[in-house]
C-alpha positions in Angstrom: 7.9 2.8 3.9 7.5 3.9 7.5 8.8 1.4 10.2 7.6 1.5 13.8 10.1 0.4 16.4 8.6 -1.8 19.2 10.4 -3.1 22.3 9.0 -6.4 23.5 9.5 -8.6 26.5 9.4 -12.4 26.1 6.7 -14.1 28.1 7.7 -16.9 30.6 4.2 -18.3 30.9 1.3 -18.7 28.5 -2.4 -19.2 29.0 -5.4 -17.2 30.2 -4.0 -16.6 33.7 -0.7 -15.3 32.5 -2.5 -13.0 30.0 -4.7 -11.6 32.7 -1.6 -10.9 34.9 0.1 -9.1 32.0 -3.0 -6.9 31.3 -3.1 -6.0 35.0 0.5 -4.8 34.8 -0.5 -2.7 31.8 1.1 -4.9 29.2 -0.5 -6.4 26.1 0.1 -10.1 25.2 1.4 -10.6 21.7 2.3 -13.4 19.3 4.7 -13.3 16.4 4.1 -15.9 13.7 6.6 -16.6 11.0 5.5 -16.4 7.3 6.0 -19.8 5.7 5.5 -21.7 9.0 7.8 -22.0 12.0 7.5 -21.6 15.7 5.4 -18.7 17.2 7.1 -16.4 19.7 5.0 -15.1 22.6 5.9 -11.8 24.1 4.4 -8.7 25.8 4.3 -5.1 24.7 3.5 -1.7 26.3 0.4 -0.1 24.6 2.4 3.1 23.9 4.9 1.1 21.8 2.4 0.1 19.1 0.0 3.1 19.2 1.4 4.5 15.9 1.0 1.1 14.2 -2.6 0.4 15.3 -4.4 3.7 15.2 -3.6 4.8 11.7 -5.1 4.2 8.2 -1.6 3.8 6.7 0.2 0.5 6.2 3.4 0.4 8.2 6.0 -2.2 9.1 7.0 -3.1 12.6 10.5 -3.7 13.8 10.2 -5.7 17.0 13.2 -6.1 19.3 13.2 -9.1 21.6 16.3 -9.9 23.7 18.4 -7.7 21.4 17.3 -9.4 18.2 15.3 -7.4 15.7 12.4 -8.9 13.7 10.7 -7.2 10.7 7.0 -7.8 11.0 3.5 -6.7 9.8 0.4 -6.3 12.0 -1.9 -9.3 11.3 -4.7 -9.1 13.9 -5.8 -7.0 16.8 -8.3 -7.9 19.5 -10.1 -5.1 21.3 -11.9 -5.2 24.6 -15.7 -5.2 23.8 -16.5 -2.5 26.3 -13.4 -0.3 26.8 -12.0 -0.7 23.3 -8.5 -1.1 24.6 -6.2 -3.6 22.8 -6.2 -6.9 24.7 -4.1 -9.0 22.2 -2.1 -8.4 19.1 -0.7 -10.8 16.4 2.3 -10.0 14.2 3.6 -11.9 11.1 7.4 -12.1 10.9 8.6 -11.4 7.3 11.1 -13.8 5.8 13.1 -12.5 2.8 11.8 -14.0 -0.4 8.7 -15.5 1.1 5.4 -14.0 -0.1 2.8 -12.7 2.3 -0.7 -11.1 2.2 -1.3 -7.6 3.3 -4.0 -4.9 3.0 -2.8 -1.5 1.7 -4.7 1.8 1.1 -5.5 3.2 -2.3 -4.5 6.7 -3.3 -6.6 8.4 -6.0 -4.4 10.7 -8.1 -5.2 13.2 -10.9 -8.2 15.3 -11.6 -11.3 13.7 -13.2 -12.9 15.6 -16.2 -16.2 14.0 -15.0 -16.0 15.8 -11.6 -15.1 19.1 -13.4 -18.2 18.7 -15.5 -20.4 18.4 -12.3 -20.2 14.7 -11.5 -19.7 13.3 -8.0 -16.6 11.2 -7.3 -17.5 8.1 -5.2 -14.7 5.8 -3.9 -16.2 2.3 -3.3 -12.9 0.8 -2.1 -10.3 2.5 0.1 -8.0 -0.5 0.5 -6.9 -3.6 -1.5 -5.4 -6.9 -0.7 -1.9 -7.6 -2.1 0.5 -10.5 -2.3 4.2 -9.6 -2.2 7.6 -10.3 -0.7 9.3 -8.2 2.0 11.7 -6.8 -0.5 8.9 -5.5 -2.8 6.4 -4.4 -0.2 4.7 -1.0 -0.7 2.8 1.2 1.8 0.0 2.1 -0.7 -1.1 1.8 -4.3 -1.9 4.7 -6.6 -4.8 4.7 -9.1 -5.1 7.5 -11.8 -8.6 9.0 -12.1 -7.7 11.6 -14.7 -9.4 9.7 -17.5 -12.8 9.3 -15.7 -15.7 10.9 -17.5 -19.3 11.3 -16.3 -20.8 7.9 -15.5 -17.4 6.0 -15.8 -16.1 3.4 -13.4 -12.6 2.2 -12.5 -12.3 -1.4 -11.5 -9.6 -3.4 -9.6 -8.2 -4.6 -13.0 -7.3 -0.9 -13.7 -4.9 -0.7 -10.8 -1.3 -0.8 -12.0 0.7 -2.3 -9.0 4.4 -1.9 -8.6 6.8 -4.7 -9.8 6.6 -7.7 -7.6 3.2 -6.8 -6.1 0.0 -8.6 -7.1 -3.5 -7.3 -6.3 -5.6 -10.3 -5.1 -9.1 -8.7 -5.1 -11.6 -9.8 -7.7 -10.7 -7.9 -10.9 -14.2 -6.9 -11.8 -15.0 -5.1 -8.5 -15.5 -1.4 -8.9 -13.0 0.9 -7.1 -14.4 4.3 -7.9 -17.1 5.9 -10.1 -18.3 9.3 -11.3 -22.0 9.6 -10.5 -24.1 11.9 -12.6 -26.2 14.2 -10.4 -30.0 14.2 -11.1 -30.1 17.8 -12.2 -27.3 17.2 -14.7 -28.9 14.0 -15.9 -32.2 15.9 -16.5 -30.3 18.7 -18.4 -28.6 16.1 -20.6 -31.9 14.4 -21.5 -33.6 17.6 -22.7 
């Protein structure tokens, strides 16, 4: 699991005026909530600190340092400016050992499908899934084996084998990937 180190500065003031002043000084207002409840911590971050956390399809943990104290977090929500697309606010969730939290992780399709070798087209209908886990058991992605997929077959959420301590919370009947039979191959099969 990749961890991105972020250096934050605690905010003295809160509110719209204070947030605008931070943005003018090229800082981004941020909030760190604690999983399981607790007091939220407001701070400010330089945009270069969280670039590798925000602009990536991968799931990563953040280690935020405030006043010398390190906090293990995940990215919860990002607000972008509607015109410039710059980050104007960012929310983190502080992870507490033993307390479950929700996250969205990418899916990795592993193996070679016999259906694709026979001329079918592999279509991934989901690229990410929702999971429920604890900080000790968190994973950065889930693998799903497609080596048994024949022409016309479908893999569903229920076919994902998550790691120990990780629960997939998506609807079990939702398709994750399928092998589509091309029209020319379908016509050849019907003759």
